N, CA, C and O atoms as a MOPAC input file, in Angstrom:
PM7 MOZYME 1SCF
protein

 N    141.18000 1   145.92600 1    87.52900 1
 C    142.50400 1   145.77100 1    86.93700 1
 C    142.35600 1   145.55900 1    85.43000 1
 O    141.57500 1   144.71400 1    84.99300 1
 N    143.08800 1   146.30600 1    84.65700 1
 C    143.01500 1   146.23600 1    83.20000 1
 C    143.93000 1   145.14200 1    82.68300 1
 O    145.10300 1   145.07300 1    83.04800 1
 N    143.38400 1   144.28700 1    81.83000 1
 C    144.17100 1   143.21300 1    81.22200 1
 C    144.74800 1   143.74000 1    79.91300 1
 O    144.01400 1   143.97400 1    78.95300 1
 N    146.05000 1   143.92200 1    79.88100 1
 C    146.75300 1   144.51100 1    78.74600 1
 C    146.47600 1   143.78400 1    77.43500 1
 O    146.36800 1   144.42600 1    76.39100 1
 N    146.35800 1   142.45900 1    77.46800 1
 C    146.22200 1   141.67200 1    76.24900 1
 C    144.77800 1   141.31900 1    75.90500 1
 O    144.53500 1   140.67900 1    74.88200 1
 N    143.82500 1   141.71400 1    76.72400 1
 C    142.44400 1   141.29600 1    76.48100 1
 C    141.92600 1   141.75500 1    75.12600 1
 O    141.26200 1   140.98600 1    74.43000 1
 N    142.21700 1   142.98800 1    74.74000 1
 C    141.75000 1   143.48300 1    73.43700 1
 C    142.40900 1   142.72900 1    72.29500 1
 O    141.77500 1   142.45000 1    71.27800 1
 N    143.67100 1   142.40200 1    72.46300 1
 C    144.41300 1   141.70100 1    71.42000 1
 C    143.86000 1   140.30500 1    71.17100 1
 O    143.77300 1   139.87000 1    70.02300 1
 N    143.48300 1   139.59700 1    72.23500 1
 C    143.04900 1   138.21000 1    72.11800 1
 C    141.53800 1   138.05400 1    71.99800 1
 O    141.05000 1   136.92300 1    71.97700 1
 N    140.78000 1   139.14100 1    71.91900 1
 C    139.32600 1   139.04600 1    71.85500 1
 C    138.82800 1   138.19700 1    70.68600 1
 O    137.83500 1   137.48300 1    70.82200 1
 N    139.50100 1   138.26700 1    69.55000 1
 C    139.02600 1   137.56100 1    68.36500 1
 C    139.67000 1   136.19300 1    68.18100 1
 O    139.43500 1   135.54000 1    67.16500 1
 N    140.46700 1   135.75000 1    69.13000 1
 C    141.13100 1   134.46000 1    69.05000 1
 C    140.52300 1   133.49700 1    70.04500 1
 O    140.22600 1   133.87800 1    71.17800 1
 N    140.33500 1   132.25400 1    69.63900 1
 C    139.88900 1   131.20900 1    70.56000 1
 C    141.10700 1   130.46200 1    71.04700 1
 O    141.30100 1   129.29100 1    70.72100 1
 N    141.92800 1   131.14000 1    71.83000 1
 C    143.18300 1   130.57000 1    72.30100 1
 C    142.93200 1   129.47400 1    73.32000 1
 O    143.61300 1   128.44900 1    73.31600 1
 N    141.96300 1   129.68500 1    74.18700 1
 C    141.65800 1   128.71700 1    75.23300 1
 C    140.23600 1   128.22200 1    75.05000 1
 O    139.35400 1   128.99000 1    74.66700 1
 N    140.00800 1   126.95400 1    75.32000 1
 C    138.64500 1   126.45600 1    75.20400 1
 C    137.74300 1   127.14000 1    76.23200 1
 O    138.14300 1   127.33900 1    77.37900 1
 N    136.54700 1   127.49100 1    75.82600 1
 C    135.60700 1   128.12100 1    76.74400 1
 C    134.93400 1   127.02200 1    77.55700 1
 O    134.43000 1   126.04500 1    77.00400 1
 N    134.93300 1   127.18900 1    78.84000 1
 C    134.39400 1   126.19400 1    79.75700 1
 C    133.33600 1   126.87800 1    80.59500 1
 O    133.66300 1   127.63700 1    81.50700 1
 N    132.06700 1   126.62300 1    80.29900 1
 C    130.97600 1   127.34100 1    80.94800 1
 C    130.37800 1   126.60600 1    82.13500 1
 O    129.46000 1   127.12500 1    82.76900 1
 N    130.85700 1   125.43900 1    82.45000 1
 C    130.33800 1   124.69000 1    83.58300 1
 C    130.59800 1   125.49300 1    84.86200 1
 O    131.70500 1   125.99000 1    85.07100 1
 N    129.60500 1   125.61600 1    85.69300 1
 C    129.74900 1   126.38600 1    86.92700 1
 C    130.11600 1   125.50300 1    88.12200 1
 O    129.82300 1   125.85100 1    89.26600 1
 N    130.75600 1   124.36400 1    87.85800 1
 C    131.21900 1   123.51100 1    88.94300 1
 C    132.13700 1   124.32400 1    89.84600 1
 O    132.98500 1   125.08000 1    89.37300 1
 N    131.95800 1   124.15900 1    91.13500 1
 C    132.78100 1   124.88100 1    92.10700 1
 C    133.68100 1   123.90900 1    92.84900 1
 O    133.29800 1   122.76900 1    93.11300 1
 N    134.87300 1   124.36500 1    93.18200 1
 C    135.79000 1   123.58600 1    93.99600 1
 C    135.17900 1   123.44200 1    95.39000 1
 O    134.77500 1   124.43900 1    95.98900 1
 N    135.10500 1   122.21900 1    95.91500 1
 C    134.50500 1   122.03800 1    97.23200 1
 C    135.32600 1   122.64900 1    98.37400 1
 O    134.79500 1   122.89200 1    99.45800 1
 N    136.60800 1   122.89500 1    98.13700 1
 C    137.46700 1   123.45700 1    99.18700 1
 C    137.39000 1   124.98000 1    99.24300 1
 O    137.19400 1   125.55900 1   100.31200 1
 N    137.54900 1   125.63500 1    98.07200 1
 C    137.64500 1   127.10000 1    98.08300 1
 C    136.48200 1   127.80000 1    97.38000 1
 O    136.32500 1   129.01600 1    97.49600 1
 N    135.66400 1   127.02800 1    96.64600 1
 C    134.49900 1   127.61100 1    95.99200 1
 C    134.75700 1   128.24300 1    94.63900 1
 O    133.84600 1   128.82800 1    94.05300 1
 N    135.98100 1   128.14100 1    94.12700 1
 C    136.33000 1   128.76200 1    92.85100 1
 C    135.70800 1   127.99200 1    91.68100 1
 O    135.55700 1   126.77200 1    91.73800 1
 N    135.34900 1   128.72600 1    90.61900 1
 C    134.88700 1   128.10200 1    89.37700 1
 C    136.01800 1   128.18300 1    88.36200 1
 O    136.96700 1   128.94900 1    88.53200 1
 N    135.90700 1   127.38400 1    87.30200 1
 C    136.94500 1   127.42200 1    86.27400 1
 C    136.94700 1   128.75900 1    85.53600 1
 O    137.99800 1   129.24300 1    85.11700 1
 N    135.75800 1   129.35300 1    85.38100 1
 C    135.69400 1   130.66000 1    84.72200 1
 C    136.43800 1   131.71400 1    85.54900 1
 O    137.06300 1   132.61300 1    84.98600 1
 N    136.37300 1   131.60800 1    86.86900 1
 C    137.12600 1   132.53600 1    87.72100 1
 C    138.62600 1   132.31800 1    87.53000 1
 O    139.40300 1   133.27200 1    87.50200 1
 N    139.02200 1   131.04900 1    87.39900 1
 C    140.43400 1   130.74700 1    87.13300 1
 C    140.87200 1   131.36800 1    85.81300 1
 O    141.95700 1   131.94200 1    85.72700 1
 N    140.03200 1   131.25600 1    84.78200 1
 C    140.38300 1   131.81400 1    83.48200 1
 C    140.53800 1   133.33300 1    83.55300 1
 O    141.34300 1   133.91000 1    82.82200 1
 N    139.77800 1   133.97400 1    84.42300 1
 C    139.86200 1   135.43200 1    84.54900 1
 C    141.13900 1   135.87200 1    85.26100 1
 O    141.79300 1   136.82200 1    84.83200 1
 N    141.50200 1   135.17100 1    86.37000 1
 C    142.64300 1   135.66200 1    87.14600 1
 C    143.91300 1   134.83000 1    86.97800 1
 O    144.98100 1   135.25400 1    87.42100 1
 N    143.82500 1   133.65900 1    86.35000 1
 C    145.01100 1   132.86500 1    86.04700 1
 C    145.59400 1   132.08300 1    87.20900 1
 O    146.68100 1   131.51600 1    87.09000 1
 N    144.88700 1   132.04300 1    88.33600 1
 C    145.38500 1   131.30900 1    89.50100 1
 C    144.25000 1   130.50300 1    90.12100 1
 O    143.11800 1   130.97400 1    90.23200 1
 N    144.58000 1   129.27800 1    90.52100 1
 C    143.60900 1   128.48100 1    91.25600 1
 C    143.57200 1   128.94400 1    92.69900 1
 O    144.51500 1   129.56000 1    93.19500 1
 N    142.46400 1   128.63500 1    93.36800 1
 C    142.30300 1   129.05200 1    94.75500 1
 C    142.96800 1   128.12900 1    95.74900 1
 O    143.35800 1   128.56200 1    96.83400 1
 N    143.10800 1   126.82500 1    95.38500 1
 C    143.71700 1   125.86300 1    96.30800 1
 C    144.19300 1   124.63700 1    95.51400 1
 O    143.99200 1   124.55000 1    94.30200 1
 N    144.81700 1   123.71000 1    96.21100 1
 C    145.34200 1   122.50700 1    95.55200 1
 C    144.23100 1   121.61200 1    95.02100 1
 O    144.43300 1   120.91300 1    94.02700 1
 N    143.08600 1   121.61500 1    95.64600 1
 C    141.96100 1   120.77000 1    95.21500 1
 C    141.44300 1   121.18200 1    93.83700 1
 O    140.88900 1   120.35600 1    93.11100 1
 N    141.62000 1   122.45400 1    93.47400 1
 C    141.17000 1   122.94800 1    92.16400 1
 C    141.79900 1   122.14800 1    91.02100 1
 O    141.16000 1   121.92300 1    89.99400 1
 N    143.05200 1   121.71800 1    91.20000 1
 C    143.72800 1   120.95900 1    90.15500 1
 C    143.00800 1   119.64000 1    89.88500 1
 O    142.96000 1   119.18100 1    88.74400 1
 N    142.45400 1   119.03600 1    90.92000 1
 C    141.72200 1   117.77600 1    90.76200 1
 C    140.33600 1   118.03200 1    90.17500 1
 O    139.88700 1   117.30800 1    89.28600 1
 N    139.66900 1   119.05400 1    90.67200 1
 C    138.29900 1   119.35100 1    90.24300 1
 C    138.25000 1   119.75300 1    88.77300 1
 O    137.33600 1   119.36400 1    88.04600 1
 N    139.23800 1   120.53500 1    88.33900 1
 C    139.22400 1   121.07800 1    86.97700 1
 C    140.24200 1   120.40800 1    86.05600 1
 O    140.73400 1   121.03300 1    85.11700 1
 N    140.55500 1   119.15500 1    86.31600 1
 C    141.58300 1   118.44900 1    85.54500 1
 C    141.25800 1   118.39600 1    84.04700 1
 O    142.15500 1   118.57500 1    83.22400 1
 N    140.01500 1   118.16000 1    83.68500 1
 C    139.65700 1   118.02400 1    82.26100 1
 C    139.81100 1   119.32400 1    81.47500 1
 O    140.44300 1   119.31400 1    80.41900 1
 N    139.25900 1   120.44200 1    81.94700 1
 C    139.47500 1   121.67200 1    81.16500 1
 C    140.93100 1   122.12600 1    81.16500 1
 O    141.38300 1   122.73000 1    80.19300 1
 N    141.67000 1   121.84900 1    82.23200 1
 C    143.08300 1   122.22200 1    82.26500 1
 C    143.84700 1   121.42200 1    81.21100 1
 O    144.66100 1   121.98300 1    80.47800 1
 N    143.59000 1   120.12300 1    81.13200 1
 C    144.25600 1   119.29700 1    80.11100 1
 C    143.90800 1   119.77000 1    78.70700 1
 O    144.77600 1   119.84100 1    77.83800 1
 N    142.64300 1   120.09100 1    78.48900 1
 C    142.21400 1   120.56100 1    77.16500 1
 C    142.95100 1   121.85400 1    76.80600 1
 O    143.37100 1   122.03300 1    75.66200 1
 N    143.10800 1   122.74300 1    77.77000 1
 C    143.81900 1   123.99800 1    77.52900 1
 C    145.28100 1   123.72700 1    77.21200 1
 O    145.82400 1   124.28700 1    76.25900 1
 N    145.92900 1   122.86500 1    78.01000 1
 C    147.33600 1   122.54400 1    77.76900 1
 C    147.52900 1   121.93800 1    76.38900 1
 O    148.48300 1   122.28200 1    75.69100 1
 N    146.64000 1   121.04300 1    75.98700 1
 C    146.77100 1   120.41400 1    74.67500 1
 C    146.66200 1   121.44500 1    73.56100 1
 O    147.25800 1   121.28300 1    72.49700 1
 N    145.90200 1   122.50300 1    73.80800 1
 C    145.71000 1   123.50500 1    72.77900 1
 C    146.88700 1   124.47600 1    72.68500 1
 O    147.19800 1   124.96000 1    71.59600 1
 N    147.54300 1   124.76500 1    73.80400 1
 C    148.58500 1   125.79000 1    73.78200 1
 C    150.00100 1   125.23500 1    73.88400 1
 O    150.96500 1   125.98900 1    73.74400 1
 N    150.14900 1   123.92500 1    74.12500 1
 C    151.46500 1   123.30300 1    74.23000 1
 C    151.50100 1   122.05300 1    73.37200 1
 O    150.49100 1   121.66100 1    72.78800 1
 N    152.66700 1   121.42900 1    73.29700 1
 C    152.79300 1   120.18200 1    72.53300 1
 C    152.02000 1   119.05400 1    73.19000 1
 O    151.46200 1   118.20500 1    72.49500 1
 N    151.97700 1   119.02700 1    74.49500 1
 C    151.31200 1   117.94200 1    75.20500 1
 C    151.02500 1   118.32800 1    76.63800 1
 O    151.12800 1   119.49500 1    77.01800 1
 N    150.66400 1   117.33700 1    77.42400 1
 C    150.30200 1   117.61000 1    78.81100 1
 C    151.38300 1   117.18500 1    79.79300 1
 O    151.21900 1   117.35700 1    81.00000 1
 N    152.47000 1   116.63900 1    79.30100 1
 C    153.54700 1   116.21200 1    80.18300 1
 C    154.68000 1   117.22400 1    80.13200 1
 O    155.19900 1   117.54300 1    79.06300 1
 N    155.05500 1   117.72300 1    81.29900 1
 C    156.13300 1   118.70300 1    81.37300 1
 C    157.47300 1   117.98400 1    81.32500 1
 O    157.73200 1   117.08700 1    82.12800 1
 N    158.32700 1   118.37900 1    80.37800 1
 C    159.64200 1   117.74300 1    80.27100 1
 C    160.71400 1   118.63500 1    80.88500 1
 O    161.74400 1   118.13900 1    81.34200 1
 N    160.48700 1   119.92200 1    80.89900 1
 C    161.44800 1   120.84100 1    81.49100 1
 C    162.58500 1   121.18000 1    80.55400 1
 O    162.67000 1   120.66900 1    79.43700 1
 N    163.44200 1   122.03900 1    81.02000 1
 C    164.60900 1   122.44000 1    80.24300 1
 C    165.79800 1   121.61000 1    80.68400 1
 O    165.83900 1   121.10700 1    81.80600 1
 N    166.75200 1   121.47400 1    79.80000 1
 C    167.95300 1   120.70100 1    80.09700 1
 C    169.11300 1   121.65800 1    80.31800 1
 O    169.44100 1   122.44500 1    79.42900 1
 N    169.75100 1   121.60300 1    81.50800 1
 C    170.93100 1   122.44800 1    81.72000 1
 C    172.01200 1   122.10800 1    80.70000 1
 O    172.22300 1   120.93600 1    80.38700 1
 N    172.68800 1   123.11200 1    80.18700 1
 C    173.65500 1   122.90100 1    79.10500 1
 C    174.76900 1   121.92300 1    79.48700 1
 O    175.21800 1   121.14800 1    78.64200 1
 N    175.22200 1   121.94400 1    80.75000 1
 C    176.29700 1   121.04300 1    81.16200 1
 C    175.87400 1   119.58100 1    81.14300 1
 O    176.70800 1   118.69100 1    80.96900 1
 N    174.59100 1   119.33400 1    81.31900 1
 C    174.11000 1   117.96000 1    81.41500 1
 C    173.28600 1   117.53500 1    80.21400 1
 O    172.70500 1   116.44900 1    80.21700 1
 N    173.22700 1   118.36300 1    79.20000 1
 C    172.30200 1   118.10500 1    78.10200 1
 C    172.54600 1   116.77400 1    77.39400 1
 O    171.59200 1   116.05300 1    77.10200 1
 N    173.77500 1   116.44300 1    77.11800 1
 C    174.04600 1   115.19800 1    76.38400 1
 C    173.62300 1   113.97200 1    77.18700 1
 O    172.98700 1   113.06400 1    76.65300 1
 N    173.97500 1   113.94800 1    78.46100 1
 C    173.61400 1   112.80900 1    79.30300 1
 C    172.11600 1   112.64900 1    79.45000 1
 O    171.60100 1   111.53200 1    79.38000 1
 N    171.40100 1   113.76100 1    79.65400 1
 C    169.94900 1   113.70200 1    79.79700 1
 C    169.26900 1   113.32500 1    78.48100 1
 O    168.30200 1   112.56300 1    78.46900 1
 N    169.78100 1   113.86400 1    77.38100 1
 C    169.20900 1   113.50100 1    76.08300 1
 C    169.37700 1   112.00500 1    75.82600 1
 O    168.47300 1   111.35000 1    75.30700 1
 N    170.53200 1   111.47800 1    76.19000 1
 C    170.79300 1   110.05400 1    75.99400 1
 C    169.85100 1   109.22100 1    76.85900 1
 O    169.31100 1   108.21900 1    76.39100 1
 N    169.64800 1   109.62300 1    78.11900 1
 C    168.73100 1   108.90300 1    79.01600 1
 C    167.31300 1   108.90500 1    78.46200 1
 O    166.62600 1   107.88300 1    78.47300 1
 N    166.88500 1   110.06200 1    77.97800 1
 C    165.52800 1   110.16500 1    77.42400 1
 C    165.38800 1   109.30700 1    76.16800 1
 O    164.37100 1   108.64100 1    75.97600 1
 N    166.40600 1   109.32500 1    75.31900 1
 C    166.37100 1   108.52700 1    74.09100 1
 C    166.32700 1   107.03600 1    74.42700 1
 O    165.58600 1   106.27600 1    73.80500 1
 N    167.13300 1   106.61900 1    75.42300 1
 C    167.11900 1   105.20700 1    75.84900 1
 C    165.74700 1   104.81700 1    76.38300 1
 O    165.23800 1   103.74300 1    76.06100 1
 N    165.15400 1   105.67200 1    77.18500 1
 C    163.82200 1   105.39100 1    77.72800 1
 C    162.79400 1   105.27100 1    76.61000 1
 O    161.91900 1   104.40500 1    76.64700 1
 N    162.90800 1   106.14900 1    75.61700 1
 C    161.99600 1   106.11100 1    74.47600 1
 C    162.18300 1   104.81300 1    73.68000 1
 O    161.20600 1   104.16900 1    73.29700 1
 N    163.44100 1   104.43400 1    73.43400 1
 C    163.72600 1   103.19900 1    72.69100 1
 C    163.22700 1   101.97100 1    73.44600 1
 O    162.67400 1   101.05400 1    72.83800 1
 N    163.41700 1   101.94500 1    74.76200 1
 C    162.95500 1   100.80700 1    75.56600 1
 C    161.43300 1   100.70100 1    75.54600 1
 O    160.88100 1    99.60200 1    75.52100 1
 N    160.76800 1   101.83500 1    75.55800 1
 C    159.31100 1   101.85500 1    75.46300 1
 C    158.85800 1   101.30900 1    74.10100 1
 O    157.91800 1   100.51900 1    74.01700 1
 N    159.54500 1   101.74600 1    73.04200 1
 C    159.22800 1   101.24100 1    71.69900 1
 C    159.51100 1    99.74700 1    71.59800 1
 O    158.77200 1    99.01300 1    70.94100 1
 N    160.58200 1    99.29800 1    72.24900 1
 C    160.92800 1    97.87700 1    72.24200 1
 C    159.82700 1    97.05800 1    72.91600 1
 O    159.41200 1    96.02600 1    72.38900 1
 N    159.35900 1    97.50800 1    74.06300 1
 C    158.27900 1    96.80700 1    74.75900 1
 C    157.03100 1    96.72000 1    73.89700 1
 O    156.37800 1    95.67800 1    73.83900 1
 N    156.70000 1    97.82400 1    73.22400 1
 C    155.52400 1    97.82700 1    72.35000 1
 C    155.72000 1    96.87300 1    71.17500 1
 O    154.80200 1    96.14000 1    70.80800 1
 N    156.92400 1    96.88200 1    70.58200 1
 C    157.19200 1    95.99800 1    69.44300 1
 C    157.06400 1    94.53000 1    69.86100 1
 O    156.51700 1    93.71900 1    69.11500 1
 N    157.56100 1    94.19200 1    71.03600 1
 C    157.45900 1    92.80700 1    71.52500 1
 C    155.99800 1    92.46100 1    71.78300 1
 O    155.54400 1    91.37600 1    71.42000 1
 N    155.25200 1    93.38400 1    72.41500 1
 C    153.83200 1    93.14500 1    72.68100 1
 C    153.04700 1    92.96200 1    71.38600 1
 O    152.10200 1    92.17600 1    71.32400 1
 N    153.45500 1    93.70600 1    70.34700 1
 C    152.78700 1    93.60700 1    69.03900 1
 C    153.33100 1    92.45800 1    68.19300 1
 O    152.89200 1    92.24200 1    67.06400 1
 N    154.29600 1    91.72200 1    68.75600 1
 C    154.94300 1    90.59400 1    68.08000 1
 C    155.63500 1    91.02600 1    66.78600 1
 O    155.70200 1    90.26300 1    65.82300 1
 N    156.14700 1    92.25500 1    66.77700 1
 C    156.91800 1    92.77100 1    65.64100 1
 C    158.39700 1    92.54500 1    65.97200 1
 O    159.10600 1    93.47100 1    66.36700 1
 N    158.84000 1    91.31300 1    65.80600 1
 C    160.16400 1    90.90600 1    66.26900 1
 C    161.30100 1    91.51000 1    65.45000 1
 O    162.40500 1    91.69900 1    65.96100 1
 N    161.03700 1    91.80700 1    64.20300 1
 C    162.07900 1    92.43800 1    63.37700 1
 C    162.38100 1    93.84200 1    63.91100 1
 O    163.53900 1    94.22600 1    64.07600 1
 N    161.32300 1    94.58800 1    64.17200 1
 C    161.49200 1    95.92400 1    64.73200 1
 C    162.12100 1    95.83100 1    66.12500 1
 O    162.98200 1    96.63800 1    66.47700 1
 N    161.69300 1    94.85400 1    66.90500 1
 C    162.22900 1    94.66900 1    68.25600 1
 C    163.72600 1    94.38200 1    68.20600 1
 O    164.48100 1    94.88800 1    69.03700 1
 N    164.15800 1    93.58400 1    67.24900 1
 C    165.58700 1    93.26400 1    67.11800 1
 C    166.39800 1    94.51500 1    66.78300 1
 O    167.48400 1    94.71800 1    67.32600 1
 N    165.86500 1    95.35500 1    65.88400 1
 C    166.55600 1    96.59700 1    65.52400 1
 C    166.65900 1    97.52900 1    66.72900 1
 O    167.70600 1    98.12600 1    66.97500 1
 N    165.56600 1    97.64600 1    67.47300 1
 C    165.56100 1    98.50500 1    68.65200 1
 C    166.52200 1    97.98600 1    69.71100 1
 O    167.23700 1    98.76000 1    70.34800 1
 N    166.53200 1    96.65900 1    69.89300 1
 C    167.42800 1    96.03400 1    70.86900 1
 C    168.89700 1    96.31900 1    70.51100 1
 O    169.71900 1    96.62200 1    71.37500 1
 N    169.19200 1    96.21200 1    69.22600 1
 C    170.54100 1    96.47900 1    68.76700 1
 C    170.93500 1    97.94500 1    69.00200 1
 O    172.05700 1    98.23700 1    69.41700 1
 N    170.00100 1    98.85500 1    68.73200 1
 C    170.26700 1   100.28500 1    68.94300 1
 C    170.46600 1   100.59200 1    70.44000 1
 O    171.33000 1   101.38600 1    70.81200 1
 N    169.66700 1    99.95900 1    71.26900 1
 C    169.80300 1   100.15800 1    72.71400 1
 C    171.15300 1    99.65300 1    73.20700 1
 O    171.83300 1   100.33300 1    73.97500 1
 N    171.53300 1    98.47400 1    72.77100 1
 C    172.82300 1    97.91000 1    73.18500 1
 C    173.98100 1    98.78600 1    72.71400 1
 O    174.97500 1    98.94600 1    73.42200 1
 N    173.84900 1    99.35000 1    71.51900 1
 C    174.88300 1   100.24700 1    70.99700 1
 C    175.01700 1   101.52400 1    71.83000 1
 O    176.11900 1   102.02900 1    72.04200 1
 N    173.88300 1   102.03000 1    72.29500 1
 C    173.91300 1   103.24800 1    73.11600 1
 C    174.43600 1   102.97600 1    74.51700 1
 O    175.09500 1   103.82100 1    75.12200 1
 N    174.13500 1   101.78900 1    75.02400 1
 C    174.56000 1   101.44400 1    76.38000 1
 C    176.03500 1   101.07000 1    76.42200 1
 O    176.64700 1   101.06200 1    77.49000 1
 N    176.60300 1   100.76100 1    75.26600 1
 C    178.02800 1   100.45800 1    75.17900 1
 C    178.30300 1    99.03800 1    75.53200 1
 O    179.45700 1    98.60900 1    75.51200 1

């Protein structure tokens, strides 16, 4: 099977090269085989090859956590929930770091958003 983009990407290091020949104990697949065909052989492959997969995701995406798309009808509500979760996380960190001034500002912003 001819890979349409192989010639185009030959000179780019888009994905980290992973030469370890570790095999999945369930299906016997190697990570290099995954890189060639783009599909894992079984669910266990995700556990066996977690490190190179994370390295690849970090290189081609913003991060390793999937946030998904927001449906347009629910976008405001979901954005607000995510912002509140982010502020609460920052508040916990500020309190743990004993940065009470920052914690007070975050607390005030959270209360304002919660109404």
